[in-house]
C-alpha positions as CSV (number, residue, x, y, z in Angstrom):
1,M,-165.5,117.4,114.8
2,T,-168.5,119.7,113.9
3,E,-171.6,120.0,115.9
4,T,-174.0,117.1,115.5
5,Q,-177.4,118.7,114.9
6,V,-180.6,117.4,116.5
7,Q,-183.0,117.1,113.6
8,P,-186.6,116.6,114.7
9,T,-188.6,114.3,112.5
10,Q,-191.6,116.6,112.8
11,R,-191.1,120.3,113.5
12,T,-193.9,122.7,114.2
13,T,-194.8,125.6,111.9
14,A,-196.0,127.8,114.7
15,G,-195.2,131.4,114.8
16,T,-192.8,133.0,117.2
17,A,-195.4,133.9,119.9
18,A,-197.0,130.4,119.7
19,R,-193.6,128.8,120.1
20,W,-192.9,130.5,123.3
21,I,-196.4,129.8,124.6
22,I,-195.8,126.1,123.8
23,L,-192.4,126.2,125.6
24,F,-194.1,127.7,128.6
25,S,-196.8,125.1,128.6
26,V,-194.5,122.1,128.3
27,T,-192.1,123.4,131.0
28,T,-194.8,124.2,133.5
29,G,-195.0,120.6,134.7
30,T,-191.2,120.1,135.1
31,F,-191.0,123.3,137.2
32,M,-193.7,122.1,139.5
33,A,-192.2,118.6,139.7
34,N,-188.8,120.0,140.8
35,V,-190.3,122.4,143.3
36,D,-192.2,119.5,144.9
37,A,-188.9,117.6,145.1
38,T,-187.4,120.0,147.6
39,A,-190.3,122.3,148.9
40,V,-191.6,119.6,151.1
41,V,-188.4,119.6,153.3
42,V,-189.3,122.8,155.1
43,A,-192.8,121.4,155.9
44,L,-191.7,118.1,157.5
45,P,-191.9,119.3,161.1
46,M,-195.5,120.4,160.6
47,M,-196.4,117.1,158.9
48,A,-194.8,115.2,161.8
49,K,-197.0,117.1,164.3
50,E,-200.2,116.7,162.3
51,F,-199.7,113.0,161.5
52,G,-198.1,112.1,164.9
53,V,-195.0,110.5,163.4
54,D,-191.3,111.2,163.6
55,I,-189.1,112.9,161.0
56,D,-187.5,109.5,160.1
57,S,-190.8,108.3,158.9
58,L,-191.5,111.5,156.9
59,Q,-188.3,111.1,154.9
60,W,-190.2,108.8,152.6
61,V,-192.5,111.7,151.6
62,L,-189.5,112.9,149.6
63,S,-187.8,109.6,148.9
64,A,-190.8,107.8,147.5
65,Y,-191.3,110.7,145.0
66,L,-187.7,110.8,143.8
67,L,-187.4,107.0,143.7
68,T,-190.5,106.7,141.5
69,I,-189.2,109.3,139.0
70,T,-185.8,107.7,138.9
71,A,-187.3,104.3,138.2
72,V,-189.9,105.2,135.5
73,V,-188.2,107.9,133.4
74,P,-186.0,105.6,131.2
75,F,-189.1,103.4,130.4
76,L,-191.2,106.5,129.6
77,G,-188.4,108.0,127.4
78,K,-188.5,104.8,125.3
79,L,-192.3,104.8,125.2
80,S,-192.4,108.4,124.1
81,D,-190.1,107.7,121.1
82,A,-192.5,104.9,120.1
83,I,-196.0,106.4,120.5
84,G,-195.4,110.1,120.6
85,G,-194.4,112.7,123.2
86,K,-197.7,114.7,123.4
87,R,-199.7,111.7,124.5
88,I,-197.3,110.9,127.3
89,L,-196.9,114.6,128.4
90,S,-200.7,115.2,128.5
91,I,-201.4,112.1,130.5
92,G,-198.5,113.0,132.8
93,L,-199.8,116.5,133.5
94,L,-203.3,115.2,134.3
95,T,-201.9,112.5,136.5
96,F,-199.7,114.9,138.4
97,I,-202.6,117.3,138.9
98,V,-204.9,114.6,140.3
99,A,-202.1,113.2,142.5
100,S,-201.2,116.6,143.9
101,L,-204.8,117.2,144.9
102,A,-204.9,113.8,146.6
103,V,-201.6,114.4,148.4
104,G,-202.8,117.8,149.6
105,L,-206.0,116.3,151.0
106,A,-204.4,113.1,152.4
107,P,-205.8,112.2,155.9
108,A,-202.8,110.0,156.9
109,L,-199.1,109.5,156.1
110,P,-199.5,106.1,154.3
111,V,-202.1,107.6,152.0
112,M,-199.9,110.6,151.4
113,I,-196.9,108.4,150.5
114,A,-199.0,106.3,148.1
115,F,-200.2,109.4,146.2
116,R,-196.6,110.7,146.2
117,V,-195.7,107.6,144.2
118,L,-198.5,108.4,141.7
119,Q,-197.3,112.0,141.6
120,G,-193.8,110.7,140.8
121,I,-195.2,108.7,137.9
122,G,-196.9,111.8,136.5
123,A,-193.7,113.8,136.9
124,G,-191.7,111.1,135.2
125,M,-194.1,111.3,132.2
126,F,-193.4,115.0,131.4
127,M,-189.7,114.8,132.5
128,A,-189.2,112.2,129.7
129,T,-190.9,114.2,127.0
130,I,-190.5,118.0,127.4
131,T,-187.0,118.3,125.8
132,P,-187.8,116.5,122.5
133,L,-191.1,118.5,122.2
134,A,-189.4,121.8,122.9
135,L,-186.6,121.1,120.4
136,A,-189.2,120.2,117.8
137,T,-190.9,123.6,118.3
138,F,-187.9,125.8,117.6
139,P,-185.3,126.1,114.8
140,V,-182.2,123.9,115.1
141,G,-180.0,127.0,115.5
142,Q,-181.7,127.9,118.8
143,R,-181.2,124.5,120.4
144,G,-178.7,125.7,123.0
145,R,-180.9,128.6,124.0
146,I,-183.9,126.4,124.5
147,L,-181.9,123.8,126.4
148,G,-180.7,126.6,128.6
149,I,-184.2,127.7,129.4
150,I,-185.2,124.1,130.2
151,G,-182.1,123.6,132.3
152,S,-182.8,126.8,134.2
153,T,-186.4,125.7,134.8
154,V,-185.3,122.4,136.2
155,A,-182.7,123.8,138.5
156,A,-184.8,126.8,139.5
157,G,-187.6,124.5,140.6
158,T,-185.1,122.6,142.7
159,L,-183.4,125.7,144.2
160,L,-186.6,127.7,144.7
161,G,-188.4,124.8,146.3
162,P,-187.3,125.4,149.9
163,A,-188.0,129.2,149.7
164,L,-191.5,128.7,148.0
165,G,-192.3,125.9,150.4
166,G,-191.4,128.1,153.4
167,V,-193.6,131.0,152.2
168,L,-196.6,128.8,151.4
169,T,-196.3,126.7,154.6
170,G,-196.1,129.9,156.7
171,A,-199.0,131.6,155.0
172,F,-201.4,128.7,154.2
173,G,-200.1,125.5,155.8
174,W,-198.1,122.7,154.3
175,R,-201.0,121.3,152.2
176,S,-200.8,124.4,150.0
177,I,-197.4,123.2,148.6
178,F,-199.3,120.5,146.7
179,L,-202.7,122.2,146.2
180,I,-201.0,125.1,144.3
181,N,-200.1,122.5,141.6
182,V,-203.7,122.1,140.6
183,P,-204.4,125.6,139.0
184,V,-200.8,125.9,137.7
185,G,-200.9,122.5,136.2
186,L,-204.2,123.1,134.5
187,I,-202.8,126.1,132.8
188,G,-199.9,124.0,131.4
189,A,-202.2,121.1,130.4
190,I,-204.6,123.4,128.5
191,G,-201.6,125.0,126.6
192,V,-200.2,121.5,125.7
193,M,-203.5,120.1,124.5
194,A,-204.4,123.2,122.5
195,L,-201.1,124.2,121.0
196,V,-198.7,121.3,120.8
197,P,-199.2,119.5,117.4
198,K,-200.6,116.0,117.5
199,D,-198.3,113.1,117.4
200,S,-197.6,111.8,113.9
201,K,-199.7,108.7,113.3
202,K,-197.2,107.7,110.6
203,G,-194.4,107.6,113.2
204,A,-196.5,105.8,115.8
205,R,-195.8,102.1,116.2
206,T,-196.3,99.3,118.7
207,P,-193.4,99.9,121.2
208,R,-190.9,97.1,121.9
209,L,-190.2,97.6,125.6
210,D,-187.6,96.0,127.7
211,V,-189.9,94.8,130.6
212,P,-187.2,92.6,132.3
213,G,-184.7,95.4,132.1
214,F,-187.3,97.8,133.5
215,T,-188.0,95.5,136.4
216,L,-184.3,95.1,137.2
217,F,-183.8,98.8,137.0
218,I,-186.6,99.4,139.5
219,M,-185.2,96.8,141.8
220,F,-181.7,98.3,141.6
221,S,-182.7,101.9,142.1
222,S,-185.2,101.1,144.8
223,S,-182.8,98.9,146.9
224,L,-180.0,101.4,146.4
225,L,-181.9,104.5,147.6
226,L,-183.7,102.6,150.3
227,G,-180.4,101.2,151.6
228,L,-178.8,104.7,151.6
229,G,-181.9,106.1,153.2
230,F,-182.0,103.6,156.1
231,A,-178.2,103.6,156.7
232,P,-177.9,106.9,158.7
233,R,-180.6,105.7,161.1
234,L,-179.9,101.9,161.3
235,G,-176.2,101.9,160.7
236,W,-174.2,100.5,157.8
237,S,-173.8,97.1,159.4
238,H,-177.5,96.5,160.0
239,V,-178.9,93.4,158.2
240,V,-181.6,95.5,156.5
241,V,-179.1,98.0,155.1
242,L,-176.6,95.2,154.0
243,G,-179.5,93.3,152.4
244,L,-180.7,96.3,150.4
245,L,-177.3,97.3,149.2
246,G,-176.4,93.7,148.4
247,T,-179.6,93.5,146.3
248,A,-178.6,96.8,144.6
249,V,-175.2,95.3,143.6
250,V,-176.7,92.1,142.3
251,T,-179.6,93.7,140.4
252,C,-177.3,96.3,138.9
253,G,-175.1,93.5,137.5
254,L,-178.1,91.6,136.1
255,F,-179.4,94.9,134.6
256,V,-176.1,95.5,132.8
257,L,-176.0,92.0,131.4
258,R,-179.6,92.2,130.3
259,E,-179.1,95.6,128.6
260,L,-176.0,94.4,126.7
261,K,-177.8,91.3,125.4
262,T,-181.3,92.5,124.5
263,A,-182.1,94.0,121.1
264,V,-184.4,96.6,122.7
265,P,-182.6,97.9,125.8
266,L,-184.3,100.2,128.2
267,I,-181.0,102.2,128.5
268,N,-178.6,101.5,125.6
269,L,-175.4,101.0,127.6
270,R,-173.4,100.9,124.3
271,H,-174.2,104.6,123.9
272,F,-171.8,105.2,126.8
273,R,-169.0,104.0,124.6
274,R,-169.4,107.2,122.6
275,R,-166.9,109.7,124.0
276,V,-169.2,112.8,124.1
277,Y,-172.3,110.9,125.4
278,G,-170.4,108.8,127.9
279,W,-168.3,111.5,129.5
280,G,-171.0,114.1,129.1
281,T,-173.5,112.1,131.1
282,L,-171.0,111.4,133.9
283,A,-170.3,115.2,134.1
284,A,-174.1,115.8,134.2
285,F,-174.6,113.2,137.0
286,L,-171.9,114.8,139.1
287,S,-173.4,118.2,138.6
288,Y,-176.8,117.0,139.9
289,V,-175.2,115.4,143.0
290,L,-173.4,118.7,143.7
291,L,-176.6,120.7,143.2
292,L,-177.9,119.4,146.5
293,F,-174.8,120.1,148.6
294,P,-175.5,123.9,148.9
295,A,-179.3,123.5,148.7
296,F,-179.1,121.3,151.8
297,L,-176.3,123.0,153.8
298,F,-176.7,126.7,153.2
299,P,-180.1,127.1,154.8
300,L,-178.8,125.4,157.9
301,Y,-175.7,127.5,158.0
302,M,-177.7,130.7,157.6
303,H,-180.3,129.8,160.3
304,E,-178.1,127.9,162.8
305,V,-174.8,129.8,162.6
306,L,-175.7,133.3,161.3
307,G,-179.0,133.4,163.1
308,L,-181.0,134.6,160.2
309,S,-184.8,134.2,160.3
310,I,-186.6,131.6,158.1
311,G,-188.0,134.4,155.9
312,L,-184.6,136.0,155.3
313,T,-183.0,132.6,154.8
314,G,-185.6,131.9,152.1
315,L,-184.9,135.3,150.5
316,M,-181.2,134.7,150.5
317,L,-181.7,131.3,148.7
318,T,-183.3,133.1,145.8
319,C,-179.9,134.6,144.9
320,Q,-178.8,131.2,143.7
321,A,-182.0,130.6,141.6
322,V,-182.1,134.1,140.1
323,A,-178.4,133.9,139.0
324,M,-179.0,130.6,137.4
325,L,-182.2,131.8,135.6
326,L,-180.2,134.8,134.2
327,V,-177.2,132.8,133.1
328,S,-178.8,129.7,131.6
329,P,-180.3,131.3,128.5
330,L,-177.0,133.2,128.0
331,S,-175.0,130.0,128.2
332,G,-177.3,128.5,125.6
333,W,-176.6,131.4,123.3
334,W,-172.9,131.2,124.0
335,S,-172.8,127.4,123.2
336,D,-174.8,128.0,120.0
337,R,-172.0,130.3,118.9
338,V,-168.8,128.7,120.1
339,G,-169.8,125.1,121.0
340,S,-170.3,123.4,124.4
341,R,-166.7,122.8,125.6
342,R,-165.7,126.3,126.6
343,P,-168.9,127.2,128.6
344,A,-168.9,123.9,130.4
345,L,-165.2,124.2,131.5
346,V,-165.7,127.8,132.6
347,A,-168.8,126.8,134.6
348,L,-167.0,124.0,136.4
349,S,-164.0,126.2,137.2
350,V,-166.3,128.8,138.8
351,M,-168.0,126.0,140.7
352,I,-164.7,124.6,142.1
353,A,-163.5,128.0,143.2
354,T,-166.9,128.9,144.8
355,F,-167.1,125.6,146.8
356,V,-163.6,126.2,148.0
357,G,-164.3,129.8,148.9
358,A,-167.6,128.9,150.7
359,S,-165.7,126.4,152.9
360,F,-164.1,129.4,154.6
361,L,-167.4,130.9,155.8
362,R,-167.5,131.5,159.5
363,E,-169.8,132.9,162.2
364,S,-168.9,136.4,161.4
365,S,-169.1,136.2,157.6
366,P,-171.3,139.0,156.2
367,T,-174.6,138.2,154.6
368,W,-173.6,139.9,151.3
369,L,-170.7,137.4,150.9
370,V,-173.0,134.5,151.5
371,A,-175.4,135.9,148.9
372,A,-172.6,136.4,146.4
373,L,-171.4,132.8,146.9
374,L,-174.9,131.5,146.4
375,A,-175.2,133.6,143.2
376,L,-171.9,132.2,141.9
377,I,-173.0,128.6,142.6
378,G,-176.3,129.3,140.7
379,A,-174.5,131.0,137.8
380,S,-172.1,128.0,137.5
381,V,-175.0,125.5,137.4
382,G,-176.8,127.6,134.8
383,L,-173.7,128.0,132.7
384,F,-172.9,124.3,132.7
385,S,-176.3,122.6,132.2
386,S,-177.4,123.7,128.7
387,P,-174.1,123.4,126.9
388,N,-173.6,119.9,128.3
389,S,-177.1,118.8,127.6
390,S,-176.8,120.2,124.0
391,A,-173.7,118.1,123.5
392,V,-175.2,114.9,124.9
393,M,-178.5,115.3,123.0
394,G,-176.7,116.2,119.8
395,D,-174.4,113.2,120.0
396,L,-177.3,110.7,119.6
397,G,-179.6,112.6,117.2
398,Q,-183.3,113.4,117.2
399,D,-184.5,109.8,116.6
400,Q,-183.0,108.9,120.0
401,A,-184.0,112.2,121.7
402,G,-186.5,110.6,124.0
403,V,-184.0,108.0,125.1
404,A,-181.2,110.6,125.7
405,N,-183.6,112.9,127.5
406,G,-184.9,110.1,129.6
407,T,-181.4,109.0,130.6
408,I,-180.5,112.6,131.6
409,A,-183.7,112.9,133.6
410,T,-182.9,109.6,135.4
411,L,-179.4,110.7,136.2
412,R,-180.8,114.1,137.5
413,N,-183.2,112.5,139.9
414,L,-180.8,109.7,141.0
415,G,-178.1,112.3,141.4
416,R,-180.3,114.5,143.6
417,A,-181.3,111.6,145.7
418,I,-177.7,110.5,146.2
419,G,-176.7,114.1,146.7
420,V,-178.9,114.4,149.8
421,T,-177.7,111.2,151.3
422,L,-174.1,112.0,150.5
423,T,-174.4,115.4,152.1
424,V,-175.8,113.9,155.3
425,L,-173.1,111.2,155.5
426,L,-170.2,113.6,154.8
427,Y,-171.5,116.1,157.3
428,Q,-171.8,113.5,160.0
429,L,-168.3,112.3,159.2
430,F,-166.6,115.7,159.4
431,A,-168.8,117.2,162.2
432,G,-168.7,114.1,164.3
433,S,-172.4,114.3,164.9
434,P,-175.6,114.0,162.8
435,A,-177.1,117.0,164.6
436,T,-177.4,120.4,163.0
437,A,-179.3,122.2,165.7
438,G,-178.1,122.8,169.2
439,I,-174.4,122.1,168.5
440,S,-171.6,124.5,168.6
441,P,-170.9,126.6,165.5
442,G,-167.4,125.1,165.4
443,H,-168.7,121.5,165.0
444,F,-171.3,122.6,162.4
445,L,-168.7,124.5,160.4
446,A,-166.4,121.5,160.5
447,G,-169.0,119.4,158.8
448,F,-170.0,122.3,156.5
449,Q,-166.4,122.8,155.4
450,G,-165.7,119.1,154.8
451,V,-168.8,118.6,152.6
452,L,-167.9,121.6,150.4
453,L,-164.3,120.6,150.0
454,V,-165.4,117.1,148.9
455,G,-167.9,118.9,146.6
456,A,-165.0,120.9,145.1
457,G,-163.2,117.6,144.4
458,L,-166.3,116.1,142.7
459,A,-166.5,119.2,140.5
460,A,-162.9,118.7,139.6
461,V,-163.7,115.2,138.5
462,A,-166.6,116.6,136.3
463,F,-164.0,119.1,134.9
464,L,-161.8,116.2,133.9
465,A,-164.8,114.4,132.4
466,V,-165.5,117.4,130.1
467,L,-161.8,117.5,129.0
468,L,-162.0,113.8,128.1
469,M,-165.4,114.4,126.4
470,Y,-163.7,116.4,123.7
471,G,-160.4,114.5,123.4
472,R,-156.9,115.9,123.6
473,R,-157.4,118.7,121.1
474,G,-159.3,121.6,122.5
475,R,-162.0,122.7,120.0
476,T,-163.2,126.3,119.8
477,T,-165.8,125.8,117.1
478,K,-169.2,124.2,117.5
479,E,-168.2,121.0,119.2
480,M,-170.9,118.5,119.7
């Protein structure tokens, strides 16, 4: 099967320089949004001291943000297809800027969490729109390259978050993590408003939105993530946890029934019957879950077992992000030439081998080896994301670009949220304790090794999904 091209209905006629400025403008927001998803973790102890609350209460500073993005992105992807991406993106950037300022100035934890929800709504607006707008700016033949840059921006924000958060918190206090969004966001907003072409009035129409489906999806994702979030502290048998997870099961079933019956589904579940789209989104979801395994564990390993300082730990973490930033555009170029299958399979092979190799790290492991393993993990993520996204987006076509991108963004945030919870649960299972500080290196390494080996297994499942994605015959030309 030949590659299905994404054909935008309204391409820009901007020159080369203007195209790259537009790409920078539209990706500014998503970089900030992904930084804010992880940078806050390093600042939680300082927030706890200032607000006079415990760490368990502060988990919702992160959870409320990811939960909101997960819930709203499918709805906003549908809305952007109906009324235009520039409108949604511009409103999202301004909402994110205002909310970031409010979070940075919040006088109390409840106020902060409320504005984190608003910040998540703004982030969801540009996460649902940047890919279709970027693809409409560049020629079709550069699709893989542009998706590679977008993928590297998303993952770099996630991976650089802890390092940037540590630097900013140490130098200016935790509020600077959010206040820095204001000037950076304004630069992106000005670029979008000045350079991105206006939405076509001819294509604008009154959107038919699946409000019942949207409501059920919010109930499902909220109860699922809240249940998983409360479980480590309250226990799996607690009535609150059982009630939340039971609600998640029921609302998930009702959501599936609703989406299969309605003429205007929020997430068209029938698309998952398509081999490329269905298996491709499963592989993508697993990759997002796996992205948080090393992001959560390696800082603890370096600080608690190797005894590295916070500054050096942050510097080491940049190896992963730099490798991904370098490889992602190259993977886009490679997929444009040979198709998506080969780069994705090579990437997952590297990921499996690296996770297994990292499970053998010990107290005496040299720092250069840790840096090399982090770089290989980053390179595997960068090599996988753009070819897989190119195949998934191309399988539906440009008229469904917003929906496809919204689904991918939803899976990304849901996967990251589940990735954090799964890491904690697996670590506790293998280490025999939820503690990471003050325990023997042997117990920590037992949890560390167990999580990474499970991660290798999940990467192998993603590898199988990619094989099924293209059928029995291996294609070396431009597949999907």
